[in-house]
C-alpha beads as a LAMMPS data file, in Angstrom:
LAMMPS data file: protein, C-alpha beads

252 atoms
251 bonds

1 atom types
1 bond types

-500.0 500.0 xlo xhi
-500.0 500.0 ylo yhi
-500.0 500.0 zlo zhi

Masses

1 110.0

Atoms # bond

1 1 1 -54.629 99.904 -382.101
2 1 1 -51.853 97.327 -382.231
3 1 1 -52.661 93.904 -383.801
4 1 1 -52.189 92.410 -380.300
5 1 1 -53.299 95.014 -377.796
6 1 1 -52.014 95.140 -374.284
7 1 1 -54.310 95.082 -371.245
8 1 1 -54.221 96.774 -367.826
9 1 1 -56.150 95.261 -364.937
10 1 1 -57.075 98.190 -362.784
11 1 1 -57.264 97.347 -359.014
12 1 1 -58.180 99.671 -356.158
13 1 1 -57.681 98.977 -352.556
14 1 1 -58.311 100.578 -349.175
15 1 1 -57.837 98.487 -346.017
16 1 1 -58.628 95.157 -347.711
17 1 1 -55.295 93.395 -347.441
18 1 1 -57.080 90.319 -346.165
19 1 1 -58.644 89.954 -349.641
20 1 1 -55.950 91.204 -351.986
21 1 1 -53.480 88.809 -350.238
22 1 1 -55.529 86.014 -351.707
23 1 1 -56.275 87.413 -355.206
24 1 1 -53.172 89.291 -356.283
25 1 1 -50.628 86.450 -356.038
26 1 1 -52.971 84.106 -357.805
27 1 1 -53.765 86.621 -360.589
28 1 1 -50.061 87.260 -361.200
29 1 1 -49.319 83.570 -361.400
30 1 1 -52.319 82.796 -363.628
31 1 1 -51.305 85.421 -366.231
32 1 1 -47.509 85.097 -366.036
33 1 1 -46.995 83.369 -369.404
34 1 1 -48.549 86.442 -371.088
35 1 1 -46.956 89.075 -368.896
36 1 1 -45.524 91.018 -371.822
37 1 1 -49.208 91.881 -372.757
38 1 1 -50.504 92.431 -369.323
39 1 1 -50.169 94.995 -366.527
40 1 1 -51.682 94.757 -363.066
41 1 1 -52.237 98.291 -361.589
42 1 1 -52.824 98.404 -357.868
43 1 1 -53.715 101.857 -356.358
44 1 1 -53.599 101.998 -352.611
45 1 1 -55.745 104.790 -351.209
46 1 1 -54.183 105.323 -347.794
47 1 1 -54.487 101.817 -346.445
48 1 1 -53.249 101.429 -342.852
49 1 1 -53.300 97.642 -342.752
50 1 1 -49.818 96.967 -344.041
51 1 1 -50.713 96.789 -347.749
52 1 1 -47.717 98.852 -348.970
53 1 1 -45.085 96.860 -347.061
54 1 1 -46.601 93.560 -348.206
55 1 1 -46.618 94.543 -351.840
56 1 1 -43.029 95.996 -351.781
57 1 1 -41.683 93.033 -349.896
58 1 1 -43.532 90.349 -351.913
59 1 1 -43.287 91.445 -355.540
60 1 1 -40.040 93.122 -356.174
61 1 1 -39.410 91.343 -359.512
62 1 1 -42.996 92.031 -360.709
63 1 1 -42.656 95.731 -359.819
64 1 1 -39.275 96.124 -361.466
65 1 1 -40.422 94.443 -364.673
66 1 1 -43.653 96.493 -364.950
67 1 1 -45.862 93.446 -364.742
68 1 1 -47.173 94.932 -361.549
69 1 1 -47.497 98.671 -360.978
70 1 1 -48.151 99.928 -357.404
71 1 1 -49.261 103.456 -356.599
72 1 1 -50.095 105.089 -353.298
73 1 1 -52.029 108.297 -352.542
74 1 1 -53.504 109.818 -349.408
75 1 1 -55.853 112.080 -351.358
76 1 1 -58.951 109.880 -350.746
77 1 1 -59.393 109.777 -347.040
78 1 1 -62.837 108.125 -347.386
79 1 1 -63.826 105.546 -350.029
80 1 1 -65.446 106.702 -353.131
81 1 1 -65.742 104.031 -355.773
82 1 1 -65.906 106.194 -358.921
83 1 1 -62.934 108.355 -357.836
84 1 1 -60.878 105.325 -356.923
85 1 1 -61.598 103.364 -360.104
86 1 1 -61.026 106.417 -362.278
87 1 1 -57.634 106.961 -360.643
88 1 1 -56.544 103.419 -361.353
89 1 1 -57.732 103.669 -364.962
90 1 1 -55.969 106.983 -365.449
91 1 1 -52.684 105.453 -364.292
92 1 1 -52.999 102.397 -366.498
93 1 1 -50.601 102.270 -369.449
94 1 1 -52.255 99.987 -371.940
95 1 1 -54.906 100.162 -374.611
96 1 1 -57.427 97.904 -372.975
97 1 1 -58.695 98.662 -369.477
98 1 1 -60.429 96.202 -367.158
99 1 1 -61.706 97.019 -363.709
100 1 1 -60.641 94.225 -361.401
101 1 1 -61.951 94.665 -357.900
102 1 1 -59.357 93.601 -355.302
103 1 1 -61.578 90.704 -354.387
104 1 1 -61.755 89.253 -357.944
105 1 1 -59.784 86.530 -359.710
106 1 1 -58.950 86.658 -363.395
107 1 1 -58.779 82.914 -363.747
108 1 1 -55.979 81.054 -365.612
109 1 1 -54.929 83.037 -368.650
110 1 1 -57.804 85.493 -367.965
111 1 1 -55.943 88.387 -369.603
112 1 1 -55.443 86.433 -372.819
113 1 1 -59.138 85.607 -372.825
114 1 1 -60.156 89.259 -372.629
115 1 1 -57.671 90.359 -375.268
116 1 1 -58.991 87.718 -377.745
117 1 1 -62.593 88.927 -377.152
118 1 1 -61.710 92.551 -377.887
119 1 1 -59.933 91.587 -381.113
120 1 1 -62.873 89.362 -382.175
121 1 1 -65.354 92.248 -381.690
122 1 1 -63.119 94.997 -383.200
123 1 1 -62.623 96.874 -379.891
124 1 1 -65.941 98.850 -380.111
125 1 1 -67.435 97.072 -377.109
126 1 1 -68.186 97.285 -373.411
127 1 1 -67.054 93.922 -372.107
128 1 1 -68.855 92.660 -369.051
129 1 1 -67.761 89.529 -367.184
130 1 1 -70.762 89.294 -364.847
131 1 1 -72.189 86.025 -363.647
132 1 1 -75.798 87.305 -363.616
133 1 1 -75.822 86.558 -359.851
134 1 1 -76.223 89.899 -358.176
135 1 1 -74.164 90.295 -355.054
136 1 1 -71.542 87.691 -355.962
137 1 1 -68.841 90.408 -356.595
138 1 1 -68.467 90.032 -360.400
139 1 1 -70.722 92.886 -361.540
140 1 1 -67.813 95.444 -361.624
141 1 1 -65.680 93.380 -364.048
142 1 1 -65.952 95.838 -366.980
143 1 1 -63.593 96.310 -369.844
144 1 1 -63.289 98.842 -372.654
145 1 1 -60.595 100.641 -374.556
146 1 1 -58.674 103.449 -372.958
147 1 1 -59.914 105.825 -375.736
148 1 1 -63.595 105.037 -375.057
149 1 1 -63.107 105.244 -371.279
150 1 1 -61.628 108.738 -371.689
151 1 1 -64.470 109.750 -374.118
152 1 1 -66.995 108.764 -371.416
153 1 1 -65.107 110.615 -368.661
154 1 1 -64.870 107.434 -366.636
155 1 1 -67.123 106.597 -363.726
156 1 1 -69.361 109.441 -362.501
157 1 1 -67.607 111.138 -359.597
158 1 1 -70.705 113.201 -358.712
159 1 1 -72.394 110.004 -357.580
160 1 1 -72.609 108.959 -353.881
161 1 1 -69.599 106.869 -352.855
162 1 1 -71.084 103.485 -353.686
163 1 1 -73.864 102.078 -355.857
164 1 1 -74.789 101.996 -359.573
165 1 1 -71.530 103.425 -360.839
166 1 1 -70.754 100.270 -362.759
167 1 1 -74.216 100.003 -364.366
168 1 1 -74.090 103.758 -365.323
169 1 1 -70.780 103.310 -367.077
170 1 1 -72.205 100.435 -369.100
171 1 1 -75.454 102.324 -370.001
172 1 1 -73.516 105.460 -371.120
173 1 1 -71.143 103.313 -373.156
174 1 1 -74.035 101.797 -375.051
175 1 1 -75.380 105.307 -375.714
176 1 1 -72.200 106.238 -377.507
177 1 1 -72.458 103.246 -379.721
178 1 1 -70.443 100.501 -377.972
179 1 1 -71.836 97.045 -378.150
180 1 1 -72.496 95.281 -374.902
181 1 1 -70.744 91.901 -374.823
182 1 1 -71.582 89.402 -372.140
183 1 1 -68.182 87.874 -371.549
184 1 1 -68.953 85.679 -368.583
185 1 1 -67.195 82.378 -368.382
186 1 1 -67.157 80.826 -364.851
187 1 1 -63.431 80.064 -364.931
188 1 1 -62.657 83.755 -365.492
189 1 1 -65.114 85.425 -363.222
190 1 1 -64.738 84.444 -359.534
191 1 1 -64.902 86.757 -356.570
192 1 1 -64.779 86.815 -352.877
193 1 1 -68.245 87.721 -351.732
194 1 1 -68.639 90.819 -349.613
195 1 1 -71.744 92.072 -347.782
196 1 1 -73.164 95.524 -348.520
197 1 1 -71.923 96.492 -345.089
198 1 1 -68.378 95.522 -346.135
199 1 1 -68.602 97.532 -349.262
200 1 1 -69.376 100.827 -347.483
201 1 1 -67.297 100.484 -344.349
202 1 1 -64.659 102.974 -345.510
203 1 1 -67.164 105.546 -346.772
204 1 1 -67.954 108.727 -344.872
205 1 1 -71.645 108.457 -345.258
206 1 1 -74.610 107.751 -342.905
207 1 1 -76.623 106.270 -345.758
208 1 1 -76.845 102.541 -346.449
209 1 1 -75.653 101.001 -349.669
210 1 1 -79.230 100.714 -350.964
211 1 1 -79.877 104.362 -350.261
212 1 1 -76.814 105.471 -352.101
213 1 1 -77.590 103.088 -355.003
214 1 1 -81.093 104.517 -355.330
215 1 1 -79.782 108.118 -355.488
216 1 1 -77.168 107.174 -358.065
217 1 1 -79.650 105.273 -360.192
218 1 1 -81.945 108.292 -360.396
219 1 1 -79.059 110.614 -361.397
220 1 1 -77.935 108.148 -364.045
221 1 1 -81.413 107.878 -365.558
222 1 1 -81.660 111.768 -365.666
223 1 1 -78.236 112.143 -367.266
224 1 1 -78.967 109.616 -369.981
225 1 1 -82.393 111.243 -370.586
226 1 1 -80.572 114.519 -371.093
227 1 1 -77.973 112.903 -373.317
228 1 1 -75.139 113.575 -370.891
229 1 1 -72.997 110.617 -371.800
230 1 1 -69.617 112.183 -370.841
231 1 1 -69.271 112.876 -367.075
232 1 1 -66.673 114.746 -364.920
233 1 1 -66.185 117.173 -367.804
234 1 1 -63.861 114.531 -369.221
235 1 1 -61.339 115.054 -366.337
236 1 1 -61.342 112.056 -364.023
237 1 1 -59.468 110.611 -361.091
238 1 1 -56.983 111.905 -358.658
239 1 1 -54.031 113.524 -360.342
240 1 1 -51.824 114.849 -357.630
241 1 1 -49.867 113.421 -354.685
242 1 1 -49.631 110.024 -356.233
243 1 1 -46.427 108.013 -355.679
244 1 1 -45.039 104.852 -357.229
245 1 1 -43.363 101.827 -355.566
246 1 1 -40.089 103.737 -355.493
247 1 1 -41.705 106.733 -353.719
248 1 1 -41.457 108.868 -356.867
249 1 1 -44.317 111.324 -357.402
250 1 1 -46.229 110.640 -360.636
251 1 1 -46.536 113.731 -362.746
252 1 1 -48.604 113.371 -365.967

Bonds

1 1 1 2
2 1 2 3
3 1 3 4
4 1 4 5
5 1 5 6
6 1 6 7
7 1 7 8
8 1 8 9
9 1 9 10
10 1 10 11
11 1 11 12
12 1 12 13
13 1 13 14
14 1 14 15
15 1 15 16
16 1 16 17
17 1 17 18
18 1 18 19
19 1 19 20
20 1 20 21
21 1 21 22
22 1 22 23
23 1 23 24
24 1 24 25
25 1 25 26
26 1 26 27
27 1 27 28
28 1 28 29
29 1 29 30
30 1 30 31
31 1 31 32
32 1 32 33
33 1 33 34
34 1 34 35
35 1 35 36
36 1 36 37
37 1 37 38
38 1 38 39
39 1 39 40
40 1 40 41
41 1 41 42
42 1 42 43
43 1 43 44
44 1 44 45
45 1 45 46
46 1 46 47
47 1 47 48
48 1 48 49
49 1 49 50
50 1 50 51
51 1 51 52
52 1 52 53
53 1 53 54
54 1 54 55
55 1 55 56
56 1 56 57
57 1 57 58
58 1 58 59
59 1 59 60
60 1 60 61
61 1 61 62
62 1 62 63
63 1 63 64
64 1 64 65
65 1 65 66
66 1 66 67
67 1 67 68
68 1 68 69
69 1 69 70
70 1 70 71
71 1 71 72
72 1 72 73
73 1 73 74
74 1 74 75
75 1 75 76
76 1 76 77
77 1 77 78
78 1 78 79
79 1 79 80
80 1 80 81
81 1 81 82
82 1 82 83
83 1 83 84
84 1 84 85
85 1 85 86
86 1 86 87
87 1 87 88
88 1 88 89
89 1 89 90
90 1 90 91
91 1 91 92
92 1 92 93
93 1 93 94
94 1 94 95
95 1 95 96
96 1 96 97
97 1 97 98
98 1 98 99
99 1 99 100
100 1 100 101
101 1 101 102
102 1 102 103
103 1 103 104
104 1 104 105
105 1 105 106
106 1 106 107
107 1 107 108
108 1 108 109
109 1 109 110
110 1 110 111
111 1 111 112
112 1 112 113
113 1 113 114
114 1 114 115
115 1 115 116
116 1 116 117
117 1 117 118
118 1 118 119
119 1 119 120
120 1 120 121
121 1 121 122
122 1 122 123
123 1 123 124
124 1 124 125
125 1 125 126
126 1 126 127
127 1 127 128
128 1 128 129
129 1 129 130
130 1 130 131
131 1 131 132
132 1 132 133
133 1 133 134
134 1 134 135
135 1 135 136
136 1 136 137
137 1 137 138
138 1 138 139
139 1 139 140
140 1 140 141
141 1 141 142
142 1 142 143
143 1 143 144
144 1 144 145
145 1 145 146
146 1 146 147
147 1 147 148
148 1 148 149
149 1 149 150
150 1 150 151
151 1 151 152
152 1 152 153
153 1 153 154
154 1 154 155
155 1 155 156
156 1 156 157
157 1 157 158
158 1 158 159
159 1 159 160
160 1 160 161
161 1 161 162
162 1 162 163
163 1 163 164
164 1 164 165
165 1 165 166
166 1 166 167
167 1 167 168
168 1 168 169
169 1 169 170
170 1 170 171
171 1 171 172
172 1 172 173
173 1 173 174
174 1 174 175
175 1 175 176
176 1 176 177
177 1 177 178
178 1 178 179
179 1 179 180
180 1 180 181
181 1 181 182
182 1 182 183
183 1 183 184
184 1 184 185
185 1 185 186
186 1 186 187
187 1 187 188
188 1 188 189
189 1 189 190
190 1 190 191
191 1 191 192
192 1 192 193
193 1 193 194
194 1 194 195
195 1 195 196
196 1 196 197
197 1 197 198
198 1 198 199
199 1 199 200
200 1 200 201
201 1 201 202
202 1 202 203
203 1 203 204
204 1 204 205
205 1 205 206
206 1 206 207
207 1 207 208
208 1 208 209
209 1 209 210
210 1 210 211
211 1 211 212
212 1 212 213
213 1 213 214
214 1 214 215
215 1 215 216
216 1 216 217
217 1 217 218
218 1 218 219
219 1 219 220
220 1 220 221
221 1 221 222
222 1 222 223
223 1 223 224
224 1 224 225
225 1 225 226
226 1 226 227
227 1 227 228
228 1 228 229
229 1 229 230
230 1 230 231
231 1 231 232
232 1 232 233
233 1 233 234
234 1 234 235
235 1 235 236
236 1 236 237
237 1 237 238
238 1 238 239
239 1 239 240
240 1 240 241
241 1 241 242
242 1 242 243
243 1 243 244
244 1 244 245
245 1 245 246
246 1 246 247
247 1 247 248
248 1 248 249
249 1 249 250
250 1 250 251
251 1 251 252
C-alpha cells in the first residue's frame, strides 16, 4: 500500500439522472483540490433517461483526465444492487474503494477525509459512514481496500435484487478480521432520501423491498453460520460488454 493511497468512489446508476445531476457535479467540485488521489467511477446500467449524453457533454475535462471514469453496459436489464455495485468496484482503479450511491454527497474534501481514516487505522477496516438514521440513504456508504473486497468476493449476487446486501458485506468483513469503524460525520454523509418503492422500481420482481430484505437477511445469517465469508466464488460483477466514455470495450 502506498503511503498516501488513492480512492475510488464507486457509483452505479440506472434511470436516476434526476438525482445524479444534483450529486455528481457537487462531488466533483468538492474533491477537486485532491483529484490526483481520487477517482469517481460511474457505471450506467442501460439508462434511457439521457444519462450518457449528459455526462459526455458535461464532463469532458474530468473524463479525459481520469478524475471521472464513465462506463456503460446493457448487461443488466433489471436492477440488481449486488451485481451493479460489484461491477463498479471491479472497474475501479485505486487501492481504496467506497460505495457511493448516486443519491449521495461526499461533502467538502470527503475523499481526503476517508483516506486519512484508512491511514489512521492501518487499512484493515470496514469503514461505514452511516448516520444511524435508517432510511436516510447513507447506510450503503461503505469503504474497504480493494484487496479485502476481492477476498470477500464483493456483495452477494445470489441475493434478491435489493435488501441487506450492505449489512451482509459488513458482517462478512468483520468475520475475516476487519475492524468496523463508524466514520459518520454529518458534513460527509448526506443523501437524497428515496422511498422503498423508488429503490425497487427498476427491479424485475413482484416482491416488496421488505420481502426481499427478509430473504436476504436469512441467507446472510446462514452463510455466516456456515463460515461462508467469500461469496460469488470470488468472481464478481459484469465483465463483458462494458464500454468506456470513448465507446471502447473494456477487456480485463
